[in-house]
C-alpha positions as CSV (number, residue, x, y, z in Angstrom):
1,X,-53.4,-40.9,130.6
2,X,-55.7,-40.0,127.9
3,X,-59.2,-41.7,128.0
4,X,-62.3,-40.6,126.3
5,X,-63.4,-40.1,122.8
6,X,-61.0,-37.8,120.9
7,X,-62.7,-37.3,117.5
8,X,-66.5,-37.9,117.6
9,X,-69.3,-39.3,119.5
10,X,-69.8,-39.9,123.3
11,X,-67.6,-42.6,124.6
12,X,-69.2,-45.8,125.8
13,X,-69.4,-45.7,129.6
14,X,-67.7,-49.2,129.6
15,X,-64.3,-47.4,129.2
16,X,-64.8,-46.1,132.8
17,X,-65.2,-49.7,134.2
18,X,-63.1,-50.2,137.4
19,X,-64.4,-53.6,138.6
20,X,-65.9,-56.5,136.6
21,X,-67.3,-59.7,138.0
22,X,-67.0,-62.1,135.0
23,X,-69.5,-64.7,134.1
24,X,-68.9,-68.1,132.4
25,X,-70.0,-66.7,129.2
26,X,-67.3,-64.6,127.3
27,X,-68.2,-61.0,126.8
28,X,-71.2,-61.1,129.4
29,X,-70.4,-59.7,132.9
30,X,-72.4,-60.6,136.0
31,X,-71.8,-57.0,137.0
32,X,-69.6,-54.1,136.2
33,X,-68.8,-51.2,138.4
34,X,-68.2,-47.9,136.6
35,X,-67.2,-44.4,137.7
36,X,-67.6,-41.2,135.8
37,X,-64.4,-39.1,136.6
38,X,-63.9,-35.4,135.5
39,X,-62.6,-35.2,131.9
40,X,-62.2,-33.1,128.8
41,X,-65.0,-33.2,126.2
42,X,-63.5,-32.4,122.9
43,X,-65.3,-34.4,120.4
44,X,-66.4,-32.4,117.3
45,X,-69.4,-32.6,115.0
46,X,-71.4,-34.6,117.4
47,X,-73.8,-34.8,120.3
48,X,-71.6,-34.9,123.4
49,X,-74.0,-36.0,126.2
50,X,-74.8,-39.6,126.7
51,X,-76.8,-40.8,123.6
52,X,-80.4,-42.4,123.7
53,X,-79.9,-46.1,124.0
54,X,-81.2,-49.4,125.5
55,X,-78.9,-51.9,127.2
56,X,-78.6,-55.6,127.4
57,X,-77.7,-55.0,131.0
58,X,-79.6,-53.4,133.9
59,X,-78.2,-50.1,134.7
60,X,-78.3,-48.6,138.2
61,X,-76.7,-45.1,138.3
62,X,-76.0,-43.0,141.3
63,X,-75.0,-39.4,142.0
64,X,-72.8,-38.7,145.1
65,X,-72.0,-35.2,144.4
66,X,-72.2,-32.5,141.8
67,X,-74.5,-32.8,138.7
68,X,-75.1,-35.4,136.0
69,X,-74.5,-34.0,132.4
70,X,-77.7,-35.5,130.9
71,X,-80.1,-34.5,133.7
72,X,-78.7,-31.4,135.4
73,X,-81.8,-30.3,137.1
74,X,-83.6,-33.7,137.7
75,X,-80.9,-35.8,139.1
76,X,-79.9,-34.7,142.6
77,X,-76.9,-35.8,144.8
78,X,-78.0,-38.8,146.7
79,X,-80.4,-39.8,143.8
80,X,-80.2,-42.9,141.7
81,X,-81.9,-44.4,138.8
82,X,-82.6,-47.9,137.4
83,X,-83.0,-48.7,133.8
84,X,-83.9,-52.4,133.4
85,X,-82.7,-54.5,130.6
86,X,-83.7,-53.0,127.2
87,X,-85.5,-49.9,128.8
88,X,-84.8,-46.8,126.5
89,X,-83.3,-43.9,128.3
90,X,-81.0,-40.9,127.6
91,X,-80.7,-37.1,128.2
92,X,-83.8,-35.1,129.2
93,X,-85.3,-32.7,126.7
94,X,-83.6,-29.7,128.2
95,X,-80.1,-31.2,127.9
96,X,-81.0,-32.4,124.3
97,X,-81.9,-29.0,123.2
98,X,-78.9,-27.2,124.9
99,X,-76.3,-29.8,123.6
100,X,-77.8,-29.7,120.0
101,X,-77.1,-26.1,119.6
102,X,-73.9,-25.9,121.8
103,X,-70.7,-24.6,120.4
104,X,-68.3,-27.5,120.4
105,X,-65.1,-26.1,122.0
106,X,-63.2,-28.2,124.5
107,X,-64.8,-28.2,128.0
108,X,-64.5,-30.0,131.2
109,X,-67.1,-32.5,131.9
110,X,-68.2,-33.8,135.3
111,X,-65.9,-31.3,137.1
112,X,-66.6,-31.6,140.9
113,X,-68.9,-34.5,140.3
114,X,-68.7,-38.0,141.7
115,X,-71.2,-40.4,139.9
116,X,-71.1,-44.2,139.5
117,X,-73.0,-47.0,137.5
118,X,-73.5,-50.6,138.5
119,X,-74.5,-52.7,135.5
120,X,-75.6,-56.4,135.7
121,X,-76.6,-58.9,133.0
122,X,-79.3,-60.0,135.7
123,X,-82.6,-58.2,136.2
124,X,-82.7,-55.9,139.2
125,X,-85.8,-54.8,141.2
126,X,-86.7,-52.0,143.6
127,X,-87.7,-53.1,147.0
128,X,-90.9,-52.3,148.6
129,X,-89.0,-49.8,150.8
130,X,-87.6,-48.2,147.9
131,X,-91.0,-47.9,146.1
132,X,-93.2,-47.0,148.9
133,X,-91.7,-46.7,152.4
134,X,-88.8,-44.2,151.9
135,X,-91.1,-41.6,150.1
136,X,-88.3,-40.6,147.8
137,X,-89.5,-42.2,144.5
138,X,-89.8,-39.6,141.7
139,X,-93.1,-40.6,140.2
140,X,-92.7,-38.0,137.4
141,X,-89.3,-39.1,136.3
142,X,-90.5,-40.2,133.0
143,X,-91.8,-36.7,132.3
144,X,-88.3,-35.5,131.6
145,X,-88.7,-37.1,128.0
146,X,-92.1,-35.9,127.2
147,X,-91.1,-32.5,125.6
148,X,-88.8,-34.2,123.2
149,X,-89.6,-33.6,119.6
150,X,-88.8,-35.9,116.7
151,X,-85.9,-34.5,114.6
152,X,-85.6,-37.7,112.3
153,X,-85.3,-36.9,108.5
154,X,-85.5,-40.0,106.4
155,X,-83.9,-38.0,103.5
156,X,-80.8,-36.8,105.4
157,X,-77.6,-37.7,103.8
158,X,-74.0,-37.0,105.3
159,X,-72.2,-34.1,103.6
160,X,-69.3,-35.1,101.5
161,X,-65.9,-33.8,102.7
């Protein structure tokens, strides 16, 4: 079966949803469980890693083994991140720079990796144990985005083909 983006852009993670708890509102799930399987990255003329975004759902992502393509160094197996509703997030600055200059040839993504995401339309909170007691909170997590530079050009226009 072919699944993923095949022309351009990073595919929305929802294509990897394996379990959904429906709500009474159409189009709004109570929760989605998503896995990120190994796959081919073949999109051309694009930025392949997950893009910078905000969600209308809370996003809890965990890495069981391997590496996460958007934070190869800072996201270790056994780790997890929580991005609450409408919290901006995306690749770290190292991933952005590497992907921005990459030769876009077909490549395997997430080979040897097992990652998951749990999304919910409800707010999630970290427990006192998670924040304090376990001593595993990365208090510098936000710093992975500090080196990002603005590349916005208000005069940019797409090239005509």
